[in-house]
C-alpha positions as CSV (number, residue, x, y, z in Angstrom):
1,M,17.4,15.8,12.0
2,P,18.4,15.9,8.3
3,V,16.0,14.3,5.8
4,R,16.4,12.3,2.6
5,I,13.8,12.9,-0.1
6,D,13.0,11.1,-3.3
7,V,11.1,12.9,-6.1
8,I,9.4,11.1,-9.0
9,D,7.6,12.5,-12.0
10,S,3.9,11.5,-11.6
11,A,3.2,11.4,-15.4
12,R,1.3,8.5,-16.9
13,R,3.0,9.0,-20.3
14,D,6.0,6.8,-19.8
15,N,8.1,3.9,-21.1
16,G,8.0,2.1,-17.8
17,F,10.8,3.9,-16.0
18,L,8.7,6.2,-13.9
19,E,6.2,3.4,-13.0
20,D,9.1,1.2,-11.9
21,Q,10.6,4.0,-9.8
22,R,7.2,4.7,-8.1
23,R,7.0,1.0,-7.3
24,L,10.5,0.9,-5.8
25,H,10.4,4.0,-3.6
26,R,8.4,4.3,-0.5
27,N,6.5,7.6,-0.1
28,P,8.2,9.7,-2.7
29,V,7.2,13.3,-3.5
30,L,5.2,13.0,-6.7
31,C,5.3,16.0,-9.0
32,S,3.6,17.1,-12.2
33,D,5.8,20.1,-12.8
34,L,8.7,22.0,-11.2
35,A,6.6,24.2,-9.0
36,T,4.9,21.2,-7.4
37,M,8.3,19.5,-7.0
38,I,9.8,22.5,-5.2
39,M,6.8,22.9,-2.9
40,G,6.6,19.2,-2.3
41,V,10.3,19.0,-1.3
42,I,10.0,22.0,1.0
43,E,6.8,20.6,2.6
44,R,8.4,17.1,3.0
45,A,11.5,18.6,4.6
46,G,9.3,20.2,7.2
47,G,11.9,22.8,8.1
48,Q,14.7,20.2,8.5
49,P,17.8,20.4,6.3
50,I,18.0,18.0,3.3
51,E,21.0,15.7,3.2
52,R,20.0,13.9,0.0
53,L,17.6,14.7,-2.8
54,R,17.1,12.3,-5.6
55,I,15.1,13.3,-8.6
56,F,13.7,10.6,-10.9
57,G,12.3,11.5,-14.3
58,H,13.2,11.3,-18.0
59,G,16.2,13.2,-19.2
60,R,18.7,14.0,-21.9
61,G,21.9,16.1,-22.1
62,G,21.3,19.1,-19.9
63,L,17.7,18.4,-19.1
64,Q,15.9,16.7,-16.2
65,A,12.1,16.3,-16.6
66,V,10.1,16.6,-13.3
67,G,6.7,16.2,-15.0
68,G,5.2,15.3,-18.4
69,G,6.9,11.9,-18.6
70,T,8.4,11.4,-22.0
71,R,7.0,14.7,-23.4
72,P,7.6,17.4,-20.8
73,Q,6.8,21.1,-21.3
74,A,8.9,24.1,-20.3
75,H,7.3,24.4,-16.8
76,Q,8.3,20.7,-16.1
77,L,12.0,21.1,-16.7
78,I,15.3,21.6,-14.9
79,A,17.4,22.5,-17.9
80,V,20.0,24.7,-19.5
81,E,18.7,27.0,-22.1
82,D,20.3,27.7,-25.5
83,N,22.0,30.8,-24.1
84,G,23.5,28.8,-21.2
85,N,21.2,30.2,-18.5
86,L,19.5,27.9,-16.0
87,H,15.9,27.5,-17.0
88,N,13.3,28.1,-14.2
89,N,16.1,29.6,-12.0
90,Y,13.6,31.6,-10.0
91,L,11.8,28.4,-8.9
92,L,15.0,26.4,-8.3
93,S,16.4,29.2,-6.1
94,M,13.6,28.5,-3.6
95,L,15.6,25.5,-2.4
96,C,18.6,27.7,-1.6
97,G,19.4,27.3,2.1
98,C,17.4,24.0,2.4
99,F,20.4,21.7,2.4
100,T,23.0,20.4,4.9
101,P,26.6,21.4,4.2
102,E,27.4,17.9,3.0
103,A,24.2,17.4,0.9
104,L,24.0,15.4,-2.3
105,V,21.5,15.9,-5.1
106,Q,21.3,13.2,-7.7
107,L,19.5,13.6,-11.1
108,H,18.3,10.1,-12.1
109,G,17.3,10.6,-15.7
110,C,18.9,9.2,-18.9
111,R,22.0,10.8,-20.2
112,I,21.6,14.1,-18.3
113,A,25.4,14.6,-18.0
114,Q,26.0,14.4,-21.8
115,G,27.4,17.4,-23.7
116,W,28.2,20.9,-22.7
117,R,24.6,21.4,-21.5
118,G,24.9,18.4,-19.1
119,T,28.1,19.7,-17.6
120,L,26.7,23.2,-17.3
121,L,23.4,22.0,-15.7
122,I,25.2,20.1,-13.0
123,Y,27.7,22.8,-12.3
124,Q,25.0,25.6,-12.2
125,L,22.7,23.6,-9.8
126,A,25.7,22.8,-7.5
127,N,26.6,26.4,-7.3
128,L,23.0,27.6,-6.9
129,W,22.3,25.3,-4.0
130,G,25.9,25.0,-2.6
131,V,25.8,21.2,-2.7
132,R,27.2,18.3,-4.7
133,V,25.2,17.4,-7.7
134,Q,25.5,14.1,-9.7
135,A,24.1,12.9,-13.0
136,A,24.9,10.1,-15.4
137,Y,26.0,9.9,-19.0
138,E,24.2,6.6,-19.8
139,R,20.6,5.4,-20.1
140,Q,19.1,4.8,-16.6
141,V,17.0,1.9,-15.4
142,A,15.1,1.4,-12.2
143,D,16.8,-0.7,-9.5
144,R,16.7,-0.9,-5.8
145,A,20.2,0.4,-5.3
146,D,19.6,3.6,-7.3
147,R,23.1,3.4,-8.8
148,F,24.0,5.2,-12.0
149,E,24.1,2.7,-14.8
150,G,27.5,2.3,-16.7
151,A,29.5,3.5,-13.7
152,Q,29.9,6.8,-15.5
153,Y,28.7,10.0,-14.0
154,I,29.7,13.6,-13.4
155,E,29.7,15.4,-10.1
156,A,29.9,19.1,-9.5
157,D,30.6,20.4,-6.0
158,G,29.2,23.9,-5.3
159,R,30.2,24.0,-1.6
160,P,32.2,27.2,-0.9
161,D,35.2,25.3,0.4
162,S,35.4,22.7,-2.4
163,L,38.8,22.1,-4.0
164,T,37.2,19.9,-6.7
165,P,34.4,21.8,-8.4
166,L,33.9,19.3,-11.2
167,L,34.7,15.6,-11.1
168,D,34.2,13.4,-14.2
169,H,33.8,9.8,-13.0
170,R,34.0,8.1,-16.4
171,T,35.8,4.8,-16.8
172,R,38.3,4.9,-19.7
């Protein structure tokens, strides 16, 4: 039976976003860094394939924090480095093979999709995990529906049979 997992940064250093997310989601995986996030997701899945993974934390163009709140350190990031490489790739690759063929990963942090780093981050994660990955261009707020604010987001599809590897869902 496929599982749905929500992950939330456990940091206390926050502007209210993380606290609101923790209040809205039942039984999320709480993480203080990328390693605890990866291990928590694997443990929560319990050998079952993941059909949806939502990651809630602070962000900016090409960077999703999974620990540290508003001041994350290098070991608390899913990010694109200056040279275009995927930061912490060795840890992120531990989730390869953990997803269903139709899985969706959503990065719920502010403005993650902005700029070349945002596009590259989403594309690299989608290809690494062989799933669809989505992130938003706008500032995000906590809400029960977990929609992307501004109706503007980008989606990369890393599935081998995908005919649309990158979709830009921006309203014009």
